[in-house]
C-alpha positions in Angstrom: 64.4 39.8 116.4 63.0 43.3 117.3 60.2 45.2 115.7 62.6 47.1 113.4 64.0 43.9 111.9 60.8 41.7 112.0 60.2 40.3 108.6 63.6 41.3 107.2 65.2 38.0 106.1 66.9 36.5 103.2 64.4 33.8 102.1 64.9 33.8 98.3 68.1 33.3 96.3 67.9 33.4 92.5 70.5 31.7 90.3 71.0 32.6 86.6 71.4 29.4 84.5 72.3 28.8 80.9 70.4 25.5 80.5 67.2 25.4 82.6 66.5 21.7 82.0 70.0 20.6 83.1 70.0 23.0 86.0 66.6 21.8 87.2 67.9 18.3 87.4 71.0 19.3 89.4 69.0 21.5 91.8 66.3 18.8 92.3 69.0 16.3 93.1 70.6 18.7 95.5 67.3 19.8 97.2 65.9 16.2 97.2 62.5 17.6 96.0 60.7 18.4 92.7 60.3 22.0 91.8 57.4 23.8 93.4 57.2 26.1 90.4 58.2 24.9 86.9 57.9 27.2 83.9 60.0 28.2 80.9 61.1 31.4 82.6 61.5 30.3 86.2 61.9 27.1 88.2 61.6 27.4 92.0 62.3 25.0 94.8 61.0 25.3 98.4 63.6 23.9 100.8 63.2 24.4 104.5 61.3 27.7 104.1 63.9 28.9 101.6 63.0 29.7 98.0 65.7 28.7 95.5 65.0 29.9 92.0 66.5 29.2 88.6 66.3 32.0 86.0 67.3 31.2 82.4 69.8 33.7 81.0 69.6 35.8 84.2 66.1 36.9 83.4 65.0 40.5 82.6 67.4 41.9 85.1 70.3 40.1 83.4 71.8 38.5 86.6 75.4 37.4 86.1 75.6 35.8 89.6 73.2 34.6 92.3 71.2 37.3 94.0 69.9 37.0 97.6 66.6 38.7 98.1 65.8 40.3 101.5 62.0 40.0 102.2 60.9 43.3 103.6 57.4 44.6 104.7 57.7 48.0 102.8 59.9 47.8 99.7 59.6 51.5 98.8 60.7 52.6 102.2 63.5 50.1 102.4 64.7 51.0 98.9 64.8 54.7 99.9 66.8 53.8 103.0 69.4 51.7 101.3 69.8 54.3 98.5 70.2 57.1 101.2 72.9 54.9 102.8 74.9 54.7 99.6 73.5 51.9 97.4 72.6 52.5 93.7 69.3 51.2 92.2 70.0 48.5 89.6 66.5 47.4 88.9 63.6 49.6 90.2 60.6 48.2 92.0 58.4 46.1 89.7 55.6 43.6 90.1 56.6 40.1 89.0 53.1 38.7 89.4 50.7 37.9 92.2 51.4 41.2 93.9 55.1 40.3 94.6 57.3 43.3 94.2 61.1 43.1 93.6 63.9 45.5 93.2 67.7 45.3 93.2 70.4 47.6 94.3 74.2 47.6 94.1 76.2 48.3 97.2 79.3 50.5 97.2 81.5 47.4 96.5 79.4 46.3 93.5 77.5 43.5 95.2 73.9 43.1 94.0 71.3 42.9 96.7 67.6 42.1 96.2 64.5 43.4 97.9 61.3 41.5 97.8 57.8 42.4 99.2 54.9 40.0 99.1 51.5 41.5 99.3 
């Protein structure tokens, strides 16, 4: 990994679910661990350095399919770069708590890509 790509990794994948309680049981069995975060609006599992999240109803961004989030050191700069390259902003940068910033874009083929910056 060079300096330009340092810190740019997919480490978070969010899954929209219709029944959070049922999904939590399935993902706990799959992961082999209890959720690290367990609330009515998000359930998260830490598995081998990967964050797997369950979002009821697709959350405020109305996800219809899983979204992989690229962890980046500067979300505003990376968002500008991917938009300049042809992506379209789906969900602008917003703070989801604890200084964590997220945004989503759609690539030219309609794939949703997530960006995530931890403070």
